[in-house]
N, C-alpha and C positions, 0 to 999 in steps of 0.2 A: 680824635686821637687820645689814646690812654695817657694818663699822667706818667712821666718817666719814673718817678719815685715808686709808683705802684708796680711798674713793670720790671724794673731792673733786678730786683732781688730774686723773684721767681725765675726770671730769664737766666740769671747766673747759674742757678741750679740746673735749669734745662740744658744749657750749653755744656755744662760739665760732663753730663752723660752723653749728650748728642755727639760731642767731639769724639768720645771713646767709641761710640757705636758706628758713626758714619765714616770717619776717616779710614779705618781698616777695611770697612765694607767697600769703599770706593776702590781702594788699592787691589783688593781681592777680585772684584768684578772685572777690573781691567785686564786680568790675566787668565780669566776662566773662559775657555772656548765653548764649553758646554753651556755655561750660563748665558753667554752671548747669543748663541743660537736660540735658546729658550726665551730670552728677553725679546728677541725679534718677533717670535710667535706671539708673546703676550702683548707687545706693542700693537701688532696688527689687530688684536681683538679689543684693545682698550677703549676704542671709540664706542663700541657697543656695550661696554661693561658698566652701565649706569644703573642706579636703583630703579629707573623707570623702564629698564629693559627686561624686567621679570623677577629680579630679586627684591625683597621687601614688598612683595605683592600680597596684601592681606586677603585677597580673594582666592589665593592658591589653596587647593585642597590636596593633601597628600594622596598619592596613588597606592594601590595594593602592593606594587613593587617597592615603593619607598614610603612606608606609612608614617614616618616621623619627619617633621620639619627639622632643618638644620639651622642652628643658631651660631653665627660666626662672631667671635669675640676678639677684637683687635688687641694689639700690644701697646706697650708704653710709647707715648708720642704718636700713636696711630689714631685712626678714626674709622667710622663705620663704612666709609667708601674707599679711601685710598688703600687701606690694608688688604682689600678684597677684590681689587680690579682683576686679578687673575683667577682666584679660586671660586668666587661667587658665580661667575658665568660658567665656569667648568662644571660645577655641580648642578647648576640650573639646567644646563644643556643635557645633563644625564637624568633629568626627570625629578630632581629634588625641589621641594619648596624651601627656599633659602632666605634667611633673615639675618640682619646685622644691626647691632646697636652701638651707640656712643655711651661711654661710661667714664667715670673718673675725671670729669671736667673741673677745671680750676677757674675761678672768677678772673676775667680779664685776659685769659689765655685761649684764643680761638684756635680751632683746627687740631691742635695737639692735645689729645686726651689721654686717659689712662694714667693720670698723675695724682689722683686723690687716694685716700686711704683704701687699702685692699678690702677691708671689712665693709666699707660703704659701697664700694664698687660691686661687691658680691650682692648687696641688697638691691642695687640697680638691676643686676643680671636676673635675680630672682623675680622681680616684678616684670621684667621684659619676657622671660620665659612664660610666665602666666599669661601675658598678653598674647603671645604667639600661640599658645595652646588653646586659648579661648577663640582666637580668630580661625584657627585651622580645624578645631575639633579633635586634635590629637591628644591622647593621654600622656604621651611622653615626647621629648625632643632628643636630638643628638646635638652635642656641642663640639665645635672645632675652634680652637683658640691658638693664637700665635704669641709666643713669649709670655708676658704677664697674662695674656688672655688664655694661655693654656694652664697656668697655675691658679689664677684667681677663682675660676669656677669650682675648684676643689673646696674652697671655703664655703661656697654655696651648697655643694653636695654634702659636706660634713656637718655644717652648723645651721643651715637655713632650710632644711627639708628638701634639698634638691635631689637626693637619691631616689625619691618617689616620683620625680618628674623627668628624670634624665636616664636614657638607656646607655649612652656611650659618651665618653669624653676623649677627644683626640687633641693632644697637645703638640704643636709644632714649635720646636725649640723652646719648651716651657721652662720657666724659672722655678721649678718645683722645690729645689732645695737652696735657692738663692744663688747669687753670683759673686765672684771676686773681681769681675771686670778685668780679667787677665792679671789679677794681683793688685790693681789700682786701689781697691777698697781698703787694702792694708795700709795705704798711705794716708787715709783720712785723719787718723789721730795727729799727724804731723802738720795739719792745716787747721788750726783752732777756729771753731765756728762753722766749718763747712758741714759737719754732721748735723748740727742744729739747723743750719740753713736748709738742708735737704729734708729733714724731718718736718720742719715747719711749713715749707713752701711747696715741696713736691713729695708728699708722704709716700707715694707708691715706690719711689726710688729707694727710700730708706727701708721700706718693707721688703724689698727684694735683695737686700744685702745679706750675705750668709750670716746666720745667727740672729736675725732680727726677731723681735717678739712675735710678730705675725707668723713667720715661718716656723718658729719653735712650737707655737700653738697648733698650727696646721698639721705638722708632721708628727706631733706627739701621739703615741698610741697606734701608729700605722699610717701608711700613705693613702690607703684606699678605704672605701666604704662598700658594704655588700650591695650587690644588685646592679652595679655599674661596671661596664667594660671600659678599660683604659688603654689607650695607645699613645706612646710617646715617639715622635719622629725627631731625631737629632742628627746633626752633622758634626763631624770631627773638626771642621773649620770654623765653628762658632767662636766668635771673638767677643761676644757680649755676655751670654750666659756661660760662664766658665767655672770650673772645668766642665766640658760638655756632658760627662757622665753624671754630673749632679742633676741633670734633667730627668734621669731615669726614675721610675717608681718601682716599689717592691710591694708585692701582695697578690692576692687572688685576682684573676681577671685582668692581668696587666700584660701588655706586649710592648717591649722596648725595641725600637728599630733604629739602626744606624744607617743612614742613606748610603754610605760608601760600601756597606755590605751588599746592597742591592745593585749599585752601580759605582764601581771604583773611580769612574771618570767624573762623577758629580762633585764639583768643587764649591758648591753653594755654601755661603756663610749664613750668619744669623738673619739678615734681611732677605736675601734671595730665596731661602728655603720657604719663607712664608708668602713672598710677593709673586714669584713667577716660576718656581721650580716645579715643572710638570711631573717629574719623577716623584716628588713629594705629594703632589696632587693625586697621582694615581694611587699612592699608598693610603691617602686619606679616604678615597673612594672604597678601597678594600676594607678599611676599618669600619666604615659606615655600613657596608653590606658584605660581611665576611662569607656569607653563604655563596656568594657569586664572585668571590675574589679571584683575580688572575695575577700571575706572576709579575712583579715589578722589576724591570730591568732598565738598562740604559735606553732601550728602544721605546720606553714609556714616554720619553720626551716628545715623541711624535704622535702620541695617542690623543 
């Protein structure tokens, strides 16, 4: 068992954001008929959605139809398996070589990753993409990320040479311009020591607050880099990365998509859009293969 003194301080920071993220998510999910039907479909498939069922298979060779492996990048508090129990098999079943990594691990905090400094996490991603490219023989990859996993790869693209190794970045509810956590971050100055606690023990949380040094550096001089296609999938019901329009990018090669413009009945919030929303999954597939894209509608939940 870990010493309590070692665990309590980082756990306090974890719970601060977890409470904000999970409580509204639970309330929303309970009222969403569309998401309920989708969750049932995802649950039926979850037993087969393990890394040994075909994703993270380093013997996989990309096909002519899908020549680039897809690297999935989990969000804050996520990991390489749980975040992708829905999307990984969805893409694998459509002929993609699919890989996922763990990043941003903190000492003494198992399972919940994506908590280390964004710059260091980007270095981990860069090394992982090189590993995937070497294993598959592909010159480039595509990246799909949820939440922080949709924003952090932009650091890799912009500062670590990723633009030469990545064809497309698809961000699902990405924290591209930071979050106010529905206004709660504005209360941090009224709780002395909390900001320092976040910065010291869960740097990724501090890095994703609106106006952070990391986000200022990342977005200075433009949101995008040449040669990469960008897609942002957002939901108006996002309660974690707020306001939801802060997720959008500006620049050449950008497509910003609001799920409710595709299906007004889709009530998915921040977690559901990445975990089991097959309407979002269909749009991810379109972004990865735009030459063969098909219209995304409410019926895509059955696809």
